C-alpha positions in Angstrom: 7.3 -5.8 106.8 7.1 -8.6 104.4 10.2 -10.1 102.8 9.6 -10.9 99.1 11.7 -13.9 98.3 11.6 -16.7 95.9 13.7 -19.2 97.8 14.8 -20.0 101.4 18.4 -18.7 100.7 17.0 -15.4 99.2 14.8 -15.0 102.3 17.7 -15.5 104.6 19.8 -13.0 102.7 17.0 -10.4 102.8 16.3 -10.6 106.6 17.6 -7.5 108.4 21.2 -7.9 109.8 20.1 -7.6 113.4 17.7 -10.5 113.0 19.8 -12.8 110.7 21.4 -14.9 113.5 18.1 -15.5 115.2 16.1 -16.4 112.1 18.9 -18.8 111.0 19.0 -20.2 114.5 15.2 -20.7 114.6 15.4 -22.4 111.2 18.2 -24.7 112.3 16.2 -25.8 115.5 13.1 -26.4 113.4 14.9 -28.4 110.7 16.7 -30.5 113.4 13.5 -31.3 115.3 10.5 -31.3 112.9 9.3 -34.8 112.0 10.0 -36.3 108.7 7.5 -35.5 105.9 7.4 -31.7 106.4 9.2 -29.7 103.8 10.8 -26.3 103.9 9.6 -23.7 101.5 8.6 -19.9 101.2 4.9 -19.5 101.9 3.1 -16.2 102.6 6.4 -14.3 102.4 7.9 -16.5 105.3 10.0 -19.4 105.9 7.5 -22.2 106.2 7.3 -25.9 106.9 4.5 -27.5 105.2 2.8 -30.8 104.3 3.7 -31.2 100.5 0.9 -32.0 98.0 2.5 -35.3 97.5 1.4 -36.2 101.1 -1.8 -34.2 101.3 -3.1 -33.4 97.7 -6.0 -31.4 98.9 -3.7 -28.6 100.1 -4.7 -25.8 102.3 -8.6 -25.3 102.3 -8.2 -21.5 102.0 -6.1 -22.0 98.9 -5.9 -25.5 97.7 -2.9 -24.8 95.4 -0.8 -24.1 98.6 0.6 -26.9 100.6 -0.9 -27.4 104.0 1.0 -25.0 106.3 2.3 -26.1 109.7 5.1 -23.8 111.1 6.3 -20.4 109.6 8.9 -17.9 110.7 8.6 -14.3 109.7 10.6 -11.3 110.3 7.7 -8.6 110.9 8.1 -4.9 111.5 8.5 -5.0 115.2 9.2 -8.7 116.1 10.1 -12.2 114.8 6.9 -14.2 114.5 6.6 -17.9 114.9 3.4 -19.3 113.6 2.6 -22.8 114.6 -0.8 -24.2 113.4 -0.7 -27.1 115.9 -1.0 -24.9 119.0 -3.9 -23.2 117.2 -5.7 -26.4 116.6 -4.7 -28.5 119.6 -5.6 -27.2 123.0 -3.5 -29.9 124.8 -0.4 -28.8 122.8 -1.1 -25.1 123.5 -1.5 -25.8 127.2 1.8 -27.8 127.2 3.5 -24.8 125.5 2.1 -22.2 127.8 3.1 -24.2 130.9 6.6 -25.0 129.6 7.3 -21.5 128.4 8.2 -19.9 131.8 10.8 -22.7 132.4 12.5 -21.4 129.2 12.2 -17.7 129.3 12.0 -14.9 131.8 10.0 -12.8 129.5 6.1 -12.8 129.3 4.7 -14.9 126.6 3.5 -12.7 123.8 1.2 -14.9 121.7 -1.9 -14.8 119.5 -4.0 -17.7 118.3 -1.1 -19.3 116.3 1.6 -16.5 116.5 4.4 -16.4 119.1 6.1 -13.0 118.8 9.7 -12.4 119.9 10.5 -8.7 120.2 14.0 -9.2 121.6 16.2 -11.7 119.7 18.1 -12.4 122.9 15.1 -13.9 124.6 14.1 -16.6 122.1 13.7 -20.0 123.9 15.3 -22.0 121.1 15.2 -25.4 123.0 11.5 -25.0 123.7 10.8 -24.1 120.1 12.6 -27.3 119.0 10.5 -29.3 121.4 7.4 -27.7 120.1 8.4 -28.5 116.4 8.9 -32.1 117.4 5.5 -32.7 119.0 3.3 -33.4 116.0 3.9 -35.7 113.0 2.6 -35.0 109.5 -0.1 -37.7 110.0 -1.3 -36.2 113.3 -1.3 -32.7 111.8 -3.4 -33.9 108.8 -5.9 -35.7 111.1 -6.2 -32.7 113.4 -6.5 -30.3 110.5 -9.2 -32.4 108.9 -11.2 -32.6 112.1 -11.0 -28.8 112.4 -12.1 -27.9 108.9 -15.0 -30.5 108.9 -16.6 -29.0 111.9 
């Protein structure tokens, strides 16, 4: 279930009512914790936090006209998804997250390579997501990204 929106405010209005609070709270946690330089936008039909072209003119290698993605929040058909490219690219960060998760949630971690799925909005570990959002600067993400795509 993709939400077709042209702006952050439009996206927030179109989120299903039962998820609005969780999506807004995730957004607030990310905005409060994400390091300076990332900007909020709509990318790939989700709320996204990206490295703007002004800081990384090359853009995303898959589609250079797109800013370099970092974190996205999406309301999917059966869950809320949080995509974090840093946990996909940095094994140390991934291990930190997997180790910290049980201290913040009684639910089993439901995760793909970069996607963390929350099927129940009452069990989202907001504090942990805030910590995760704060762990990598724009410069660190660009460096890690460039190392990964040059392999």
